[in-house]
TIVO-2410 file (N, C-alpha, C; in nm, 3 decimals):
# residues 146
REC num residu      c1      c2      c3 atome chaine
REC   1      X  10.785   5.366   6.047     N      A
REC   1      X  10.708   5.375   6.170    CA      A
REC   1      X  10.657   5.237   6.214     C      A
REC   2      X  10.614   5.157   6.120     N      A
REC   2      X  10.561   5.024   6.154    CA      A
REC   2      X  10.667   4.938   6.222     C      A
REC   3      X  10.790   4.946   6.173     N      A
REC   3      X  10.900   4.868   6.231    CA      A
REC   3      X  10.921   4.907   6.378     C      A
REC   4      X  10.918   5.037   6.406     N      A
REC   4      X  10.939   5.085   6.543    CA      A
REC   4      X  10.825   5.042   6.634     C      A
REC   5      X  10.699   5.050   6.582     N      A
REC   5      X  10.584   5.009   6.665    CA      A
REC   5      X  10.594   4.861   6.700     C      A
REC   6      X  10.628   4.776   6.604     N      A
REC   6      X  10.641   4.632   6.630    CA      A
REC   6      X  10.753   4.604   6.729     C      A
REC   7      X  10.862   4.678   6.718     N      A
REC   7      X  10.974   4.664   6.811    CA      A
REC   7      X  10.928   4.696   6.954     C      A
REC   8      X  10.855   4.804   6.970     N      A
REC   8      X  10.805   4.844   7.102    CA      A
REC   8      X  10.707   4.741   7.155     C      A
REC   9      X  10.615   4.695   7.073     N      A
REC   9      X  10.516   4.597   7.119    CA      A
REC   9      X  10.580   4.464   7.158     C      A
REC  10      X  10.677   4.420   7.082     N      A
REC  10      X  10.747   4.295   7.115    CA      A
REC  10      X  10.813   4.307   7.252     C      A
REC  11      X  10.878   4.418   7.275     N      A
REC  11      X  10.944   4.441   7.405    CA      A
REC  11      X  10.842   4.448   7.518     C      A
REC  12      X  10.734   4.523   7.496     N      A
REC  12      X  10.634   4.541   7.602    CA      A
REC  12      X  10.566   4.410   7.637     C      A
REC  13      X  10.533   4.328   7.539     N      A
REC  13      X  10.468   4.200   7.566    CA      A
REC  13      X  10.561   4.105   7.640     C      A
REC  14      X  10.689   4.112   7.611     N      A
REC  14      X  10.787   4.025   7.675    CA      A
REC  14      X  10.803   4.060   7.823     C      A
REC  15      X  10.789   4.187   7.858     N      A
REC  15      X  10.814   4.231   7.995    CA      A
REC  15      X  10.686   4.264   8.071     C      A
REC  16      X  10.574   4.208   8.030     N      A
REC  16      X  10.448   4.220   8.103    CA      A
REC  16      X  10.408   4.366   8.130     C      A
REC  17      X  10.413   4.447   8.029     N      A
REC  17      X  10.373   4.586   8.044    CA      A
REC  17      X  10.222   4.595   8.065     C      A
REC  18      X  10.178   4.710   8.112     N      A
REC  18      X  10.036   4.727   8.141    CA      A
REC  18      X   9.954   4.735   8.012     C      A
REC  19      X   9.828   4.703   8.023     N      A
REC  19      X   9.738   4.705   7.908    CA      A
REC  19      X   9.727   4.842   7.845     C      A
REC  20      X   9.726   4.946   7.928     N      A
REC  20      X   9.716   5.083   7.876    CA      A
REC  20      X   9.833   5.114   7.783     C      A
REC  21      X   9.954   5.083   7.826     N      A
REC  21      X  10.072   5.110   7.744    CA      A
REC  21      X  10.071   5.033   7.614     C      A
REC  22      X  10.031   4.907   7.621     N      A
REC  22      X  10.025   4.825   7.501    CA      A
REC  22      X   9.920   4.879   7.405     C      A
REC  23      X   9.803   4.915   7.457     N      A
REC  23      X   9.698   4.972   7.372    CA      A
REC  23      X   9.743   5.102   7.306     C      A
REC  24      X   9.812   5.187   7.384     N      A
REC  24      X   9.863   5.313   7.329    CA      A
REC  24      X   9.965   5.288   7.219     C      A
REC  25      X  10.054   5.191   7.240     N      A
REC  25      X  10.155   5.159   7.139    CA      A
REC  25      X  10.090   5.103   7.012     C      A
REC  26      X   9.988   5.020   7.028     N      A
REC  26      X   9.918   4.964   6.912    CA      A
REC  26      X   9.852   5.073   6.828     C      A
REC  27      X   9.800   5.176   6.894     N      A
REC  27      X   9.728   5.280   6.822    CA      A
REC  27      X   9.819   5.395   6.777     C      A
REC  28      X   9.948   5.389   6.809     N      A
REC  28      X  10.042   5.495   6.770    CA      A
REC  28      X  10.046   5.508   6.619     C      A
REC  29      X  10.038   5.632   6.570     N      A
REC  29      X  10.038   5.659   6.427    CA      A
REC  29      X  10.168   5.720   6.378     C      A
REC  30      X  10.255   5.758   6.472     N      A
REC  30      X  10.378   5.825   6.433    CA      A
REC  30      X  10.486   5.802   6.538     C      A
REC  31      X  10.609   5.836   6.502     N      A
REC  31      X  10.720   5.830   6.597    CA      A
REC  31      X  10.690   5.921   6.716     C      A
REC  32      X  10.630   6.037   6.691     N      A
REC  32      X  10.598   6.129   6.801    CA      A
REC  32      X  10.498   6.066   6.898     C      A
REC  33      X  10.404   5.985   6.848     N      A
REC  33      X  10.312   5.915   6.938    CA      A
REC  33      X  10.389   5.819   7.029     C      A
REC  34      X  10.485   5.746   6.973     N      A
REC  34      X  10.565   5.654   7.054    CA      A
REC  34      X  10.651   5.730   7.155     C      A
REC  35      X  10.703   5.845   7.115     N      A
REC  35      X  10.782   5.927   7.207    CA      A
REC  35      X  10.694   5.976   7.321     C      A
REC  36      X  10.571   6.014   7.291     N      A
REC  36      X  10.479   6.060   7.396    CA      A
REC  36      X  10.450   5.949   7.497     C      A
REC  37      X  10.442   5.825   7.451     N      A
REC  37      X  10.424   5.712   7.544    CA      A
REC  37      X  10.548   5.699   7.632     C      A
REC  38      X  10.665   5.715   7.570     N      A
REC  38      X  10.791   5.706   7.644    CA      A
REC  38      X  10.797   5.811   7.755     C      A
REC  39      X  10.735   5.926   7.734     N      A
REC  39      X  10.743   6.036   7.830    CA      A
REC  39      X  10.637   6.031   7.939     C      A
REC  40      X  10.548   5.932   7.937     N      A
REC  40      X  10.452   5.916   8.046    CA      A
REC  40      X  10.526   5.867   8.170     C      A
REC  41      X  10.470   5.884   8.289     N      A
REC  41      X  10.541   5.837   8.409    CA      A
REC  41      X  10.582   5.689   8.403     C      A
REC  42      X  10.491   5.600   8.364     N      A
REC  42      X  10.527   5.459   8.356    CA      A
REC  42      X  10.622   5.432   8.240     C      A
REC  43      X  10.605   5.506   8.131     N      A
REC  43      X  10.694   5.489   8.016    CA      A
REC  43      X  10.836   5.528   8.049     C      A
REC  44      X  10.853   5.641   8.117     N      A
REC  44      X  10.987   5.687   8.156    CA      A
REC  44      X  11.052   5.583   8.246     C      A
REC  45      X  10.981   5.541   8.347     N      A
REC  45      X  11.036   5.445   8.442    CA      A
REC  45      X  11.078   5.316   8.372     C      A
REC  46      X  10.995   5.268   8.284     N      A
REC  46      X  11.024   5.145   8.210    CA      A
REC  46      X  11.147   5.162   8.121     C      A
REC  47      X  11.152   5.270   8.046     N      A
REC  47      X  11.265   5.295   7.955    CA      A
REC  47      X  11.396   5.309   8.031     C      A
REC  48      X  11.393   5.378   8.142     N      A
REC  48      X  11.517   5.398   8.220    CA      A
REC  48      X  11.562   5.266   8.282     C      A
REC  49      X  11.471   5.195   8.344     N      A
REC  49      X  11.505   5.071   8.412    CA      A
REC  49      X  11.561   4.966   8.317     C      A
REC  50      X  11.498   4.952   8.200     N      A
REC  50      X  11.537   4.847   8.106    CA      A
REC  50      X  11.627   4.897   7.994     C      A
REC  51      X  11.673   5.023   8.004     N      A
REC  51      X  11.758   5.082   7.901    CA      A
REC  51      X  11.698   5.059   7.763     C      A
REC  52      X  11.572   5.093   7.751     N      A
REC  52      X  11.492   5.068   7.632    CA      A
REC  52      X  11.445   5.200   7.573     C      A
REC  53      X  11.442   5.215   7.444     N      A
REC  53      X  11.486   5.127   7.337    CA      A
REC  53      X  11.639   5.121   7.328     C      A
REC  54      X  11.687   5.026   7.250     N      A
REC  54      X  11.833   5.015   7.238    CA      A
REC  54      X  11.886   5.134   7.158     C      A
REC  55      X  12.015   5.156   7.169     N      A
REC  55      X  12.077   5.274   7.109    CA      A
REC  55      X  12.060   5.282   6.958     C      A
REC  56      X  12.058   5.169   6.888     N      A
REC  56      X  12.038   5.173   6.742    CA      A
REC  56      X  11.905   5.234   6.705     C      A
REC  57      X  11.800   5.195   6.773     N      A
REC  57      X  11.666   5.251   6.745    CA      A
REC  57      X  11.664   5.399   6.783     C      A
REC  58      X  11.722   5.433   6.897     N      A
REC  58      X  11.726   5.572   6.939    CA      A
REC  58      X  11.800   5.659   6.838     C      A
REC  59      X  11.915   5.613   6.793     N      A
REC  59      X  11.995   5.692   6.698    CA      A
REC  59      X  11.923   5.708   6.564     C      A
REC  60      X  11.846   5.608   6.523     N      A
REC  60      X  11.771   5.617   6.397    CA      A
REC  60      X  11.663   5.726   6.404     C      A
REC  61      X  11.618   5.757   6.523     N      A
REC  61      X  11.510   5.855   6.542    CA      A
REC  61      X  11.556   5.976   6.621     C      A
REC  62      X  11.686   6.004   6.616     N      A
REC  62      X  11.745   6.107   6.701    CA      A
REC  62      X  11.683   6.245   6.681     C      A
REC  63      X  11.653   6.282   6.558     N      A
REC  63      X  11.597   6.415   6.532    CA      A
REC  63      X  11.462   6.433   6.603     C      A
REC  64      X  11.374   6.333   6.590     N      A
REC  64      X  11.243   6.340   6.657    CA      A
REC  64      X  11.261   6.344   6.809     C      A
REC  65      X  11.353   6.265   6.858     N      A
REC  65      X  11.376   6.259   7.002    CA      A
REC  65      X  11.426   6.393   7.056     C      A
REC  66      X  11.524   6.453   6.988     N      A
REC  66      X  11.578   6.581   7.034    CA      A
REC  66      X  11.471   6.689   7.037     C      A
REC  67      X  11.378   6.687   6.943     N      A
REC  67      X  11.269   6.784   6.941    CA      A
REC  67      X  11.179   6.771   7.064     C      A
REC  68      X  11.188   6.655   7.130     N      A
REC  68      X  11.107   6.627   7.249    CA      A
REC  68      X  11.191   6.620   7.376     C      A
REC  69      X  11.310   6.680   7.372     N      A
REC  69      X  11.402   6.682   7.487    CA      A
REC  69      X  11.441   6.542   7.533     C      A
REC  70      X  11.456   6.452   7.437     N      A
REC  70      X  11.508   6.319   7.463    CA      A
REC  70      X  11.642   6.312   7.389     C      A
REC  71      X  11.750   6.292   7.464     N      A
REC  71      X  11.884   6.301   7.406    CA      A
REC  71      X  11.955   6.167   7.410     C      A
REC  72      X  12.026   6.138   7.300     N      A
REC  72      X  12.088   6.009   7.281    CA      A
REC  72      X  12.240   6.019   7.276     C      A
REC  73      X  12.290   6.123   7.212     N      A
REC  73      X  12.433   6.133   7.184    CA      A
REC  73      X  12.469   6.280   7.166     C      A
REC  74      X  12.596   6.312   7.174     N      A
REC  74      X  12.642   6.449   7.148    CA      A
REC  74      X  12.631   6.539   7.269     C      A
REC  75      X  12.651   6.669   7.244     N      A
REC  75      X  12.644   6.771   7.348    CA      A
REC  75      X  12.525   6.863   7.321     C      A
REC  76      X  12.447   6.888   7.423     N      A
REC  76      X  12.325   6.970   7.409    CA      A
REC  76      X  12.314   7.065   7.527     C      A
REC  77      X  12.261   7.184   7.500     N      A
REC  77      X  12.237   7.283   7.605    CA      A
REC  77      X  12.093   7.329   7.593     C      A
REC  78      X  12.018   7.323   7.703     N      A
REC  78      X  11.879   7.367   7.702    CA      A
REC  78      X  11.849   7.446   7.829     C      A
REC  79      X  11.748   7.532   7.819     N      A
REC  79      X  11.707   7.614   7.932    CA      A
REC  79      X  11.560   7.590   7.966     C      A
REC  80      X  11.535   7.571   8.092     N      A
REC  80      X  11.402   7.561   8.150    CA      A
REC  80      X  11.309   7.460   8.083     C      A
REC  81      X  11.358   7.339   8.058     N      A
REC  81      X  11.266   7.236   8.009    CA      A
REC  81      X  11.183   7.185   8.125     C      A
REC  82      X  11.069   7.126   8.097     N      A
REC  82      X  10.992   7.066   8.206    CA      A
REC  82      X  11.030   6.920   8.226     C      A
REC  83      X  11.072   6.855   8.116     N      A
REC  83      X  11.108   6.713   8.123    CA      A
REC  83      X  11.224   6.687   8.027     C      A
REC  84      X  11.326   6.612   8.076     N      A
REC  84      X  11.439   6.573   7.993    CA      A
REC  84      X  11.468   6.426   8.017     C      A
REC  85      X  11.487   6.351   7.907     N      A
REC  85      X  11.530   6.213   7.915    CA      A
REC  85      X  11.666   6.205   7.847     C      A
REC  86      X  11.766   6.157   7.918     N      A
REC  86      X  11.901   6.147   7.863    CA      A
REC  86      X  11.943   6.000   7.859     C      A
REC  87      X  11.958   5.949   7.737     N      A
REC  87      X  12.003   5.811   7.717    CA      A
REC  87      X  12.152   5.803   7.692     C      A
REC  88      X  12.215   5.917   7.663     N      A
REC  88      X  12.357   5.922   7.636    CA      A
REC  88      X  12.399   6.063   7.605     C      A
REC  89      X  12.527   6.083   7.581     N      A
REC  89      X  12.579   6.215   7.551    CA      A
REC  89      X  12.587   6.301   7.675     C      A
REC  90      X  12.606   6.431   7.652     N      A
REC  90      X  12.616   6.528   7.761    CA      A
REC  90      X  12.506   6.631   7.741     C      A
REC  91      X  12.425   6.651   7.843     N      A
REC  91      X  12.316   6.746   7.837    CA      A
REC  91      X  12.337   6.849   7.948     C      A
REC  92      X  12.355   6.976   7.908     N      A
REC  92      X  12.368   7.086   8.003    CA      A
REC  92      X  12.233   7.154   8.015     C      A
REC  93      X  12.185   7.167   8.138     N      A
REC  93      X  12.051   7.219   8.163    CA      A
REC  93      X  12.059   7.335   8.261     C      A
REC  94      X  11.999   7.447   8.225     N      A
REC  94      X  11.984   7.561   8.315    CA      A
REC  94      X  11.837   7.572   8.351     C      A
REC  95      X  11.808   7.576   8.481     N      A
REC  95      X  11.672   7.595   8.530    CA      A
REC  95      X  11.676   7.713   8.625     C      A
REC  96      X  11.595   7.816   8.597     N      A
REC  96      X  11.598   7.935   8.682    CA      A
REC  96      X  11.457   7.987   8.710     C      A
REC  97      X  11.453   8.100   8.777     N      A
REC  97      X  11.327   8.161   8.820    CA      A
REC  97      X  11.247   8.063   8.906     C      A
REC  98      X  11.120   8.045   8.878     N      A
REC  98      X  11.036   7.953   8.954    CA      A
REC  98      X  11.005   7.827   8.874     C      A
REC  99      X  11.089   7.793   8.778     N      A
REC  99      X  11.066   7.677   8.692    CA      A
REC  99      X  11.091   7.547   8.766     C      A
REC 100      X  11.021   7.444   8.720     N      A
REC 100      X  11.033   7.309   8.774    CA      A
REC 100      X  11.073   7.217   8.660     C      A
REC 101      X  11.166   7.126   8.688     N      A
REC 101      X  11.217   7.038   8.583    CA      A
REC 101      X  11.236   6.897   8.638     C      A
REC 102      X  11.200   6.798   8.558     N      A
REC 102      X  11.226   6.657   8.588    CA      A
REC 102      X  11.329   6.608   8.488     C      A
REC 103      X  11.432   6.540   8.537     N      A
REC 103      X  11.536   6.485   8.452    CA      A
REC 103      X  11.552   6.337   8.483     C      A
REC 104      X  11.563   6.257   8.378     N      A
REC 104      X  11.588   6.114   8.390    CA      A
REC 104      X  11.708   6.082   8.304     C      A
REC 105      X  11.806   6.009   8.362     N      A
REC 105      X  11.928   5.977   8.289    CA      A
REC 105      X  11.960   5.830   8.304     C      A
REC 106      X  12.003   5.768   8.195     N      A
REC 106      X  12.040   5.627   8.197    CA      A
REC 106      X  12.161   5.605   8.107     C      A
REC 107      X  12.203   5.479   8.098     N      A
REC 107      X  12.321   5.440   8.021    CA      A
REC 107      X  12.441   5.517   8.073     C      A
REC 108      X  12.512   5.585   7.984     N      A
REC 108      X  12.631   5.661   8.026    CA      A
REC 108      X  12.611   5.811   8.010     C      A
REC 109      X  12.488   5.857   8.015     N      A
REC 109      X  12.457   6.000   7.997    CA      A
REC 109      X  12.521   6.082   8.108     C      A
REC 110      X  12.563   6.202   8.071     N      A
REC 110      X  12.616   6.300   8.167    CA      A
REC 110      X  12.522   6.419   8.165     C      A
REC 111      X  12.470   6.454   8.281     N      A
REC 111      X  12.380   6.569   8.294    CA      A
REC 111      X  12.452   6.675   8.377     C      A
REC 112      X  12.470   6.792   8.316     N      A
REC 112      X  12.529   6.906   8.386    CA      A
REC 112      X  12.415   7.002   8.416     C      A
REC 113      X  12.387   7.019   8.543     N      A
REC 113      X  12.267   7.089   8.586    CA      A
REC 113      X  12.302   7.213   8.666     C      A
REC 114      X  12.245   7.326   8.625     N      A
REC 114      X  12.258   7.450   8.701    CA      A
REC 114      X  12.118   7.496   8.738     C      A
REC 115      X  12.093   7.512   8.868     N      A
REC 115      X  11.965   7.561   8.917    CA      A
REC 115      X  11.990   7.695   8.987     C      A
REC 116      X  11.907   7.793   8.954     N      A
REC 116      X  11.922   7.928   9.012    CA      A
REC 116      X  11.786   7.979   9.060     C      A
REC 117      X  11.794   8.090   9.130     N      A
REC 117      X  11.674   8.158   9.180    CA      A
REC 117      X  11.594   8.063   9.269     C      A
REC 118      X  11.470   8.037   9.233     N      A
REC 118      X  11.384   7.948   9.311    CA      A
REC 118      X  11.346   7.821   9.235     C      A
REC 119      X  11.428   7.781   9.141     N      A
REC 119      X  11.400   7.662   9.059    CA      A
REC 119      X  11.400   7.536   9.145     C      A
REC 120      X  11.325   7.437   9.099     N      A
REC 120      X  11.320   7.307   9.165    CA      A
REC 120      X  11.341   7.199   9.060     C      A
REC 121      X  11.439   7.112   9.084     N      A
REC 121      X  11.474   7.008   8.987    CA      A
REC 121      X  11.484   6.874   9.057     C      A
REC 122      X  11.423   6.771   8.996     N      A
REC 122      X  11.442   6.635   9.043    CA      A
REC 122      X  11.513   6.558   8.932     C      A
REC 123      X  11.604   6.471   8.974     N      A
REC 123      X  11.682   6.392   8.879    CA      A
REC 123      X  11.679   6.247   8.924     C      A
REC 124      X  11.644   6.157   8.834     N      A
REC 124      X  11.656   6.013   8.860    CA      A
REC 124      X  11.770   5.962   8.775     C      A
REC 125      X  11.866   5.897   8.842     N      A
REC 125      X  11.988   5.851   8.778    CA      A
REC 125      X  11.988   5.698   8.776     C      A
REC 126      X  11.999   5.641   8.657     N      A
REC 126      X  12.000   5.496   8.640    CA      A
REC 126      X  12.133   5.452   8.579     C      A
REC 127      X  12.172   5.329   8.611     N      A
REC 127      X  12.288   5.263   8.552    CA      A
REC 127      X  12.415   5.348   8.568     C      A
REC 128      X  12.486   5.375   8.462     N      A
REC 128      X  12.616   5.444   8.470    CA      A
REC 128      X  12.606   5.594   8.444     C      A
REC 129      X  12.488   5.650   8.441     N      A
REC 129      X  12.474   5.794   8.415    CA      A
REC 129      X  12.522   5.875   8.536     C      A
REC 130      X  12.561   6.000   8.509     N      A
REC 130      X  12.612   6.085   8.617    CA      A
REC 130      X  12.550   6.225   8.609     C      A
REC 131      X  12.551   6.292   8.723     N      A
REC 131      X  12.499   6.428   8.731    CA      A
REC 131      X  12.605   6.516   8.796     C      A
REC 132      X  12.629   6.631   8.734     N      A
REC 132      X  12.715   6.734   8.791    CA      A
REC 132      X  12.621   6.850   8.821     C      A
REC 133      X  12.610   6.888   8.947     N      A
REC 133      X  12.510   6.987   8.985    CA      A
REC 133      X  12.572   7.114   9.042     C      A
REC 134      X  12.506   7.225   9.011     N      A
REC 134      X  12.539   7.354   9.070    CA      A
REC 134      X  12.407   7.416   9.115     C      A
REC 135      X  12.397   7.437   9.245     N      A
REC 135      X  12.274   7.489   9.303    CA      A
REC 135      X  12.302   7.628   9.359     C      A
REC 136      X  12.228   7.727   9.312     N      A
REC 136      X  12.246   7.866   9.354    CA      A
REC 136      X  12.118   7.922   9.416     C      A
REC 137      X  12.134   8.029   9.490     N      A
REC 137      X  12.021   8.102   9.547    CA      A
REC 137      X  11.935   8.010   9.631     C      A
REC 138      X  11.804   8.015   9.612     N      A
REC 138      X  11.713   7.931   9.690    CA      A
REC 138      X  11.665   7.809   9.610     C      A
REC 139      X  11.734   7.779   9.503     N      A
REC 139      X  11.695   7.665   9.420    CA      A
REC 139      X  11.716   7.533   9.495     C      A
REC 140      X  11.650   7.428   9.447     N      A
REC 140      X  11.663   7.296   9.507    CA      A
REC 140      X  11.683   7.194   9.396     C      A
REC 141      X  11.778   7.104   9.418     N      A
REC 141      X  11.801   6.991   9.329    CA      A
REC 141      X  11.793   6.865   9.414     C      A
REC 142      X  11.713   6.770   9.371     N      A
REC 142      X  11.700   6.642   9.442    CA      A
REC 142      X  11.740   6.533   9.345     C      A
REC 143      X  11.840   6.454   9.381     N      A
REC 143      X  11.890   6.347   9.296    CA      A
REC 143      X  11.857   6.212   9.361     C      A
REC 144      X  11.799   6.123   9.281     N      A
REC 144      X  11.762   5.991   9.327    CA      A
REC 144      X  11.834   5.888   9.242     C      A
REC 145      X  11.914   5.804   9.305     N      A
REC 145      X  11.986   5.698   9.237    CA      A
REC 145      X  11.899   5.573   9.237     C      A
REC 146      X  11.868   5.523   9.119     N      A
REC 146      X  11.783   5.403   9.108    CA      A
REC 146      X  11.864   5.279   9.086     C      A
***
């Protein structure tokens, strides 16, 4: 855990991150604490824009990441998540009923998205990631290329 915290702090200090993020990273006690920082609005934006952390660090912590709907490699299928971060691999997502979902994809991630009923999904696509969408019923999917 200490190695990962130092890696995050070195990166954050180099790229002029906000004081709140740096303070949160310094006080992180576990990998899950660092993942929670990654999932904040500023954390997500930073990670997607800078393709951070690198794939080696992500793969070393893949089990913890997958438990938090953060995907690095392989094929995954999930239903009605509220937030998904895809750094790689293929993630198939079904969102239905009145559920709302935010998806962020970077690197070469492939997101296969099915929205049904009255679901609402927003997707931010960074770098070489792609989205394949199927929109049914009164659902809405909004894709933003960054």
